[in-house]
N, CA, C and O atoms as a printed pandas DataFrame, in Angstrom:
     atom_number atom_name residue_name chain_id  residue_number  x_coord  y_coord  z_coord
0              1         N          UNK        A               1    0.842   -1.179    0.000
1              2        CA          UNK        A               1    0.000    0.000    0.000
2              3         C          UNK        A               1    0.886    1.240    0.000
3              4         O          UNK        A               1    1.938    1.233    0.639
4              5         N          UNK        A               2    0.512    2.254   -0.664
5              6        CA          UNK        A               2    1.285    3.492   -0.688
6              7         C          UNK        A               2    1.390    4.106    0.711
7              8         O          UNK        A               2    0.433    4.082    1.485
8              9         N          UNK        A               3    2.563    4.654    1.018
9             10        CA          UNK        A               3    2.763    5.316    2.303
10            11         C          UNK        A               3    3.192    4.391    3.428
11            12         O          UNK        A               3    3.458    4.861    4.534
12            13         N          UNK        A               4    3.266    3.094    3.182
13            14        CA          UNK        A               4    3.678    2.148    4.217
14            15         C          UNK        A               4    5.127    1.739    3.971
15            16         O          UNK        A               4    5.588    1.710    2.830
16            17         N          UNK        A               5    5.833    1.426    5.040
17            18        CA          UNK        A               5    7.211    0.978    4.892
18            19         C          UNK        A               5    7.525   -0.049    5.965
19            20         O          UNK        A               5    6.771   -0.224    6.921
20            21         N          UNK        A               6    8.644   -0.718    5.790
21            22        CA          UNK        A               6    9.084   -1.715    6.749
22            23         C          UNK        A               6   10.585   -1.551    6.959
23            24         O          UNK        A               6   11.319   -1.183    6.042
24            25         N          UNK        A               7   11.024   -1.830    8.171
25            26        CA          UNK        A               7   12.443   -1.812    8.500
26            27         C          UNK        A               7   12.831   -3.222    8.916
27            28         O          UNK        A               7   12.127   -3.851    9.706
28            29         N          UNK        A               8   13.943   -3.722    8.394
29            30        CA          UNK        A               8   14.342   -5.088    8.708
30            31         C          UNK        A               8   15.861   -5.187    8.818
31            32         O          UNK        A               8   16.597   -4.457    8.155
32            33         N          UNK        A               9   16.309   -6.101    9.666
33            34        CA          UNK        A               9   17.720   -6.447    9.758
34            35         C          UNK        A               9   17.873   -7.845    9.182
35            36         O          UNK        A               9   17.165   -8.770    9.578
36            37         N          UNK        A              10   18.785   -7.990    8.263
37            38        CA          UNK        A              10   19.014   -9.287    7.642
38            39         C          UNK        A              10   20.451   -9.704    7.947
39            40         O          UNK        A              10   21.398   -9.008    7.580
40            41         N          UNK        A              11   20.606  -10.833    8.615
41            42        CA          UNK        A              11   21.927  -11.361    8.924
42            43         C          UNK        A              11   22.260  -12.393    7.858
43            44         O          UNK        A              11   21.614  -13.436    7.761
44            45         N          UNK        A              12   23.275  -12.088    7.062
45            46        CA          UNK        A              12   23.648  -12.993    5.993
46            47         C          UNK        A              12   24.658  -14.029    6.443
47            48         O          UNK        A              12   24.639  -15.167    5.974
48            49         N          UNK        A              13   25.540  -13.640    7.350
49            50        CA          UNK        A              13   26.544  -14.570    7.830
50            51         C          UNK        A              13   26.921  -14.182    9.251
51            52         O          UNK        A              13   27.111  -13.002    9.546
52            53         N          UNK        A              14   27.027  -15.160   10.122
53            54        CA          UNK        A              14   27.360  -14.914   11.526
54            55         C          UNK        A              14   28.499  -15.837   11.904
55            56         O          UNK        A              14   28.470  -17.025   11.582
56            57         N          UNK        A              15   29.501  -15.305   12.583
57            58        CA          UNK        A              15   30.619  -16.129   13.041
58            59         C          UNK        A              15   30.159  -16.992   14.205
59            60         O          UNK        A              15   29.029  -16.863   14.675
60            61         N          UNK        A              16   31.036  -17.870   14.666
61            62        CA          UNK        A              16   30.704  -18.722   15.808
62            63         C          UNK        A              16   30.251  -17.878   16.982
63            64         O          UNK        A              16   30.928  -16.930   17.380
64            65         N          UNK        A              17   29.112  -18.226   17.527
65            66        CA          UNK        A              17   28.574  -17.496   18.668
66            67         C          UNK        A              17   28.109  -18.489   19.725
67            68         O          UNK        A              17   27.974  -19.684   19.463
68            69         N          UNK        A              18   27.871  -17.974   20.906
69            70        CA          UNK        A              18   27.359  -18.788   22.001
70            71         C          UNK        A              18   25.900  -18.423   22.216
71            72         O          UNK        A              18   25.570  -17.254   22.412
72            73         N          UNK        A              19   25.033  -19.418   22.180
73            74        CA          UNK        A              19   23.602  -19.186   22.395
74            75         C          UNK        A              19   23.125  -20.082   23.531
75            76         O          UNK        A              19   23.591  -21.211   23.690
76            77         N          UNK        A              20   22.194  -19.562   24.312
77            78        CA          UNK        A              20   21.617  -20.318   25.421
78            79         C          UNK        A              20   20.104  -20.308   25.295
79            80         O          UNK        A              20   19.536  -19.501   24.560
80            81         N          UNK        A              21   19.462  -21.207   26.014
81            82        CA          UNK        A              21   18.006  -21.247   26.044
82            83         C          UNK        A              21   17.480  -19.973   26.701
83            84         O          UNK        A              21   18.031  -19.519   27.703
84            85         N          UNK        A              22   16.424  -19.401   26.145
85            86        CA          UNK        A              22   15.817  -18.209   26.739
86            87         C          UNK        A              22   15.277  -18.492   28.139
87            88         O          UNK        A              22   15.139  -17.578   28.951
88            89         N          UNK        A              23   14.971  -19.764   28.420
89            90        CA          UNK        A              23   14.460  -20.139   29.741
90            91         C          UNK        A              23   15.506  -19.924   30.831
91            92         O          UNK        A              23   15.166  -19.845   32.011
92            93         N          UNK        A              24   16.774  -19.831   30.443
93            94        CA          UNK        A              24   17.858  -19.623   31.409
94            95         C          UNK        A              24   17.942  -18.179   31.899
95            96         O          UNK        A              24   18.586  -17.903   32.911
96            97         N          UNK        A              25   17.296  -17.263   31.187
97            98        CA          UNK        A              25   17.380  -15.843   31.550
98            99         C          UNK        A              25   16.572  -15.520   32.801
99           100         O          UNK        A              25   15.503  -16.083   33.037
100          101         N          UNK        A              26   17.105  -14.611   33.583
101          102        CA          UNK        A              26   16.428  -14.077   34.761
102          103         C          UNK        A              26   16.362  -12.572   34.565
103          104         O          UNK        A              26   17.379  -11.951   34.255
104          105         N          UNK        A              27   15.203  -11.976   34.736
105          106        CA          UNK        A              27   15.026  -10.525   34.559
106          107         C          UNK        A              27   15.534  -10.045   33.209
107          108         O          UNK        A              27   16.149   -8.982   33.122
108          109         N          UNK        A              28   15.290  -10.797   32.177
109          110        CA          UNK        A              28   15.585  -10.453   30.777
110          111         C          UNK        A              28   17.057  -10.392   30.388
111          112         O          UNK        A              28   17.371  -10.676   29.232
112          113         N          UNK        A              29   17.979  -10.039   31.282
113          114        CA          UNK        A              29   19.379   -9.907   30.871
114          115         C          UNK        A              29   20.372  -10.388   31.929
115          116         O          UNK        A              29   21.494   -9.889   32.015
116          117         N          UNK        A              30   19.944  -11.359   32.728
117          118        CA          UNK        A              30   20.823  -11.966   33.732
118          119         C          UNK        A              30   20.718  -13.486   33.640
119          120         O          UNK        A              30   19.700  -14.033   33.215
120          121         N          UNK        A              31   21.788  -14.146   34.045
121          122        CA          UNK        A              31   21.787  -15.601   34.178
122          123         C          UNK        A              31   22.476  -15.944   35.493
123          124         O          UNK        A              31   23.193  -15.124   36.066
124          125         N          UNK        A              32   22.249  -17.160   35.959
125          126        CA          UNK        A              32   22.978  -17.669   37.112
126          127         C          UNK        A              32   24.016  -18.662   36.618
127          128         O          UNK        A              32   23.701  -19.584   35.866
128          129         N          UNK        A              33   25.254  -18.464   37.047
129          130        CA          UNK        A              33   26.335  -19.400   36.782
130          131         C          UNK        A              33   26.676  -20.124   38.069
131          132         O          UNK        A              33   26.416  -19.612   39.158
132          133         N          UNK        A              34   27.254  -21.308   37.958
133          134        CA          UNK        A              34   27.745  -22.007   39.146
134          135         C          UNK        A              34   29.249  -21.786   39.224
135          136         O          UNK        A              34   29.992  -22.167   38.319
136          137         N          UNK        A              35   29.685  -21.170   40.307
137          138        CA          UNK        A              35   31.107  -20.945   40.585
138          139         C          UNK        A              35   31.359  -21.360   42.025
139          140         O          UNK        A              35   30.721  -20.849   42.946
140          141         N          UNK        A              36   32.285  -22.283   42.217
141          142        CA          UNK        A              36   32.626  -22.755   43.567
142          143         C          UNK        A              36   31.398  -23.202   44.350
143          144         O          UNK        A              36   31.255  -22.884   45.531
144          145         N          UNK        A              37   30.512  -23.945   43.682
145          146        CA          UNK        A              37   29.284  -24.488   44.281
146          147         C          UNK        A              37   28.305  -23.418   44.754
147          148         O          UNK        A              37   27.479  -23.674   45.631
148          149         N          UNK        A              38   28.396  -22.229   44.180
149          150        CA          UNK        A              38   27.462  -21.152   44.498
150          151         C          UNK        A              38   26.839  -20.613   43.220
151          152         O          UNK        A              38   27.466  -20.603   42.161
152          153         N          UNK        A              39   25.590  -20.164   43.339
153          154        CA          UNK        A              39   24.909  -19.523   42.219
154          155         C          UNK        A              39   25.347  -18.061   42.175
155          156         O          UNK        A              39   25.175  -17.320   43.143
156          157         N          UNK        A              40   25.908  -17.666   41.055
157          158        CA          UNK        A              40   26.388  -16.300   40.890
158          159         C          UNK        A              40   25.572  -15.630   39.795
159          160         O          UNK        A              40   25.532  -16.109   38.661
160          161         N          UNK        A              41   24.924  -14.529   40.131
161          162        CA          UNK        A              41   24.110  -13.795   39.173
162          163         C          UNK        A              41   25.022  -12.960   38.280
163          164         O          UNK        A              41   25.868  -12.212   38.770
164          165         N          UNK        A              42   24.847  -13.092   36.978
165          166        CA          UNK        A              42   25.698  -12.377   36.025
166          167         C          UNK        A              42   24.835  -11.655   35.008
167          168         O          UNK        A              42   23.917  -12.232   34.424
168          169         N          UNK        A              43   25.145  -10.383   34.807
169          170        CA          UNK        A              43   24.493   -9.591   33.770
170          171         C          UNK        A              43   25.109   -9.981   32.438
171          172         O          UNK        A              43   26.331  -10.080   32.328
172          173         N          UNK        A              44   24.283  -10.205   31.424
173          174        CA          UNK        A              44   24.785  -10.576   30.108
174          175         C          UNK        A              44   24.247   -9.631   29.044
175          176         O          UNK        A              44   23.134   -9.116   29.149
176          177         N          UNK        A              45   25.054   -9.418   28.030
177          178        CA          UNK        A              45   24.642   -8.599   26.892
178          179         C          UNK        A              45   24.116   -9.541   25.825
179          180         O          UNK        A              45   24.802  -10.484   25.431
180          181         N          UNK        A              46   22.908   -9.293   25.358
181          182        CA          UNK        A              46   22.231  -10.197   24.430
182          183         C          UNK        A              46   22.374   -9.739   22.994
183          184         O          UNK        A              46   22.491   -8.547   22.709
184          185         N          UNK        A              47   22.362  -10.717   22.094
185          186        CA          UNK        A              47   22.422  -10.434   20.662
186          187         C          UNK        A              47   21.153  -10.919   19.990
187          188         O          UNK        A              47   20.043  -10.645   20.447
188          189         N          UNK        A              48   21.334  -11.640   18.903
189          190        CA          UNK        A              48   20.195  -12.158   18.150
190          191         C          UNK        A              48   19.435  -13.179   18.980
191          192         O          UNK        A              48   20.009  -13.860   19.829
192          193         N          UNK        A              49   18.137  -13.277   18.722
193          194        CA          UNK        A              49   17.335  -14.269   19.432
194          195         C          UNK        A              49   16.196  -14.752   18.548
195          196         O          UNK        A              49   15.772  -14.078   17.610
196          197         N          UNK        A              50   15.722  -15.936   18.882
197          198        CA          UNK        A              50   14.515  -16.459   18.239
198          199         C          UNK        A              50   13.566  -16.890   19.345
199          200         O          UNK        A              50   13.707  -16.440   20.482
200          201         N          UNK        A              51   12.616  -17.738   19.044
201          202        CA          UNK        A              51   11.629  -18.149   20.048
202          203         C          UNK        A              51   12.234  -18.933   21.206
203          204         O          UNK        A              51   11.707  -18.898   22.318
204          205         N          UNK        A              52   13.344  -19.646   20.955
205          206        CA          UNK        A              52   13.887  -20.538   21.968
206          207         C          UNK        A              52   15.272  -20.152   22.491
207          208         O          UNK        A              52   15.600  -20.440   23.642
208          209         N          UNK        A              53   16.081  -19.506   21.660
209          210        CA          UNK        A              53   17.471  -19.254   22.029
210          211         C          UNK        A              53   17.837  -17.780   21.923
211          212         O          UNK        A              53   17.213  -17.013   21.189
212          213         N          UNK        A              54   18.864  -17.407   22.675
213          214        CA          UNK        A              54   19.365  -16.041   22.628
214          215         C          UNK        A              54   20.892  -16.091   22.576
215          216         O          UNK        A              54   21.532  -16.875   23.277
216          217         N          UNK        A              55   21.449  -15.245   21.737
217          218        CA          UNK        A              55   22.896  -15.156   21.604
218          219         C          UNK        A              55   23.459  -14.336   22.767
219          220         O          UNK        A              55   22.889  -13.313   23.146
220          221         N          UNK        A              56   24.565  -14.786   23.319
221          222        CA          UNK        A              56   25.241  -14.061   24.386
222          223         C          UNK        A              56   26.451  -13.368   23.777
223          224         O          UNK        A              56   27.346  -14.024   23.243
224          225         N          UNK        A              57   26.476  -12.042   23.858
225          226        CA          UNK        A              57   27.571  -11.259   23.285
226          227         C          UNK        A              57   28.645  -10.981   24.332
227          228         O          UNK        A              57   29.829  -10.917   24.003
228          229         N          UNK        A              58   28.243  -10.817   25.579
229          230        CA          UNK        A              58   29.206  -10.510   26.633
230          231         C          UNK        A              58   30.075  -11.725   26.926
231          232         O          UNK        A              58   29.821  -12.821   26.426
232          233         N          UNK        A              59   31.091  -11.520   27.734
233          234        CA          UNK        A              59   32.052  -12.588   28.018
234          235         C          UNK        A              59   31.380  -13.719   28.790
235          236         O          UNK        A              59   30.950  -13.554   29.931
236          237         N          UNK        A              60   31.307  -14.852   28.141
237          238        CA          UNK        A              60   30.788  -16.075   28.726
238          239         C          UNK        A              60   31.545  -17.189   28.038
239          240         O          UNK        A              60   31.693  -17.180   26.816
240          241         N          UNK        A              61   32.019  -18.134   28.797
241          242        CA          UNK        A              61   32.855  -19.180   28.236
242          243         C          UNK        A              61   32.065  -20.467   28.063
243          244         O          UNK        A              61   31.118  -20.731   28.804
244          245         N          UNK        A              62   32.455  -21.251   27.097
245          246        CA          UNK        A              62   31.762  -22.503   26.798
246          247         C          UNK        A              62   31.732  -23.405   28.024
247          248         O          UNK        A              62   30.776  -24.159   28.207
248          249         N          UNK        A              63   32.747  -23.342   28.857
249          250        CA          UNK        A              63   32.814  -24.213   30.046
250          251         C          UNK        A              63   32.030  -23.669   31.243
251          252         O          UNK        A              63   31.886  -24.370   32.245
252          253         N          UNK        A              64   31.525  -22.449   31.162
253          254        CA          UNK        A              64   30.717  -21.916   32.267
254          255         C          UNK        A              64   29.465  -22.775   32.430
255          256         O          UNK        A              64   28.839  -23.169   31.446
256          257         N          UNK        A              65   29.111  -23.058   33.671
257          258        CA          UNK        A              65   27.908  -23.833   33.948
258          259         C          UNK        A              65   26.755  -22.875   34.232
259          260         O          UNK        A              65   26.807  -22.082   35.173
260          261         N          UNK        A              66   25.726  -22.959   33.417
261          262        CA          UNK        A              66   24.566  -22.080   33.540
262          263         C          UNK        A              66   23.437  -22.847   34.202
263          264         O          UNK        A              66   23.154  -23.986   33.829
264          265         N          UNK        A              67   22.795  -22.235   35.176
265          266        CA          UNK        A              67   21.643  -22.850   35.837
266          267         C          UNK        A              67   20.426  -22.630   34.936
267          268         O          UNK        A              67   20.090  -21.497   34.590
268          269         N          UNK        A              68   19.775  -23.731   34.564
269          270        CA          UNK        A              68   18.694  -23.640   33.576
270          271         C          UNK        A              68   17.308  -23.933   34.124
271          272         O          UNK        A              68   16.317  -23.788   33.409
272          273         N          UNK        A              69   17.226  -24.348   35.396
273          274        CA          UNK        A              69   15.897  -24.555   35.986
274          275         C          UNK        A              69   15.943  -24.187   37.466
275          276         O          UNK        A              69   16.946  -24.400   38.148
276          277         N          UNK        A              70   14.848  -23.637   37.936
277          278        CA          UNK        A              70   14.762  -23.228   39.335
278          279         C          UNK        A              70   15.493  -21.938   39.642
279          280         O          UNK        A              70   15.544  -21.518   40.798
280          281         N          UNK        A              71   16.063  -21.300   38.623
281          282        CA          UNK        A              71   16.876  -20.105   38.853
282          283         C          UNK        A              71   16.073  -18.900   39.329
283          284         O          UNK        A              71   16.640  -17.973   39.908
284          285         N          UNK        A              72   14.780  -18.899   39.097
285          286        CA          UNK        A              72   13.964  -17.749   39.524
286          287         C          UNK        A              72   13.767  -17.726   41.042
287          288         O          UNK        A              72   13.325  -16.721   41.599
288          289         N          UNK        A              73   14.095  -18.828   41.700
289          290        CA          UNK        A              73   13.976  -18.897   43.161
290          291         C          UNK        A              73   15.312  -18.627   43.850
291          292         O          UNK        A              73   15.368  -18.548   45.078
292          293         N          UNK        A              74   16.380  -18.485   43.079
293          294        CA          UNK        A              74   17.712  -18.316   43.650
294          295         C          UNK        A              74   18.032  -16.875   44.001
295          296         O          UNK        A              74   17.425  -15.938   43.483
296          297         N          UNK        A              75   18.985  -16.723   44.880
297          298        CA          UNK        A              75   19.573  -15.425   45.193
298          299         C          UNK        A              75   21.068  -15.553   44.945
299          300         O          UNK        A              75   21.620  -16.652   44.991
300          301         N          UNK        A              76   21.708  -14.446   44.687
301          302        CA          UNK        A              76   23.137  -14.445   44.447
302          303         C          UNK        A              76   23.886  -15.043   45.631
303          304         O          UNK        A              76   23.553  -14.762   46.782
304          305         N          UNK        A              77   24.886  -15.859   45.359
305          306        CA          UNK        A              77   25.762  -16.472   46.367
306          307         C          UNK        A              77   25.106  -17.632   47.124
307          308         O          UNK        A              77   25.618  -18.044   48.164
308          309         N          UNK        A              78   23.992  -18.165   46.630
309          310        CA          UNK        A              78   23.331  -19.313   47.247
310          311         C          UNK        A              78   24.114  -20.580   46.939
311          312         O          UNK        A              78   24.546  -20.787   45.805
312          313         N          UNK        A              79   24.300  -21.432   47.949
313          314        CA          UNK        A              79   24.931  -22.724   47.710
314          315         C          UNK        A              79   24.017  -23.588   46.840
315          316         O          UNK        A              79   22.803  -23.612   47.043
316          317         N          UNK        A              80   24.602  -24.296   45.874
317          318        CA          UNK        A              80   23.815  -25.139   44.982
318          319         C          UNK        A              80   24.473  -26.505   44.841
319          320         O          UNK        A              80   25.681  -26.652   45.027
320          321         N          UNK        A              81   23.652  -27.507   44.507
321          322        CA          UNK        A              81   24.139  -28.860   44.224
322          323         C          UNK        A              81   23.889  -29.144   42.750
323          324         O          UNK        A              81   22.846  -28.791   42.200
324          325         N          UNK        A              82   24.859  -29.784   42.128
325          326        CA          UNK        A              82   24.677  -30.206   40.738
326          327         C          UNK        A              82   23.924  -31.531   40.716
327          328         O          UNK        A              82   24.131  -32.374   41.589
328          329         N          UNK        A              83   23.056  -31.722   39.731
329          330        CA          UNK        A              83   22.337  -32.988   39.584
330          331         C          UNK        A              83   23.119  -33.904   38.683
331          332         O          UNK        A              83   22.690  -35.029   38.424
């Protein structure tokens, strides 16, 4: 229709990135990591996302352990057990 427009971002090629399940997010831009048997709240910078996954742009390492369930009940520095 005349007078209408659209704005779009098209990603043609993306280098290796780290993506996590959106269910792992707390308060939209935080995750809990396990460090020394404690839950540590970490702010993360987000990139591209779809319905299930979100790209992590900030420093996060492949070996970092991310808490993916029950994290909404945690507080920073809480002792945790791995299953």
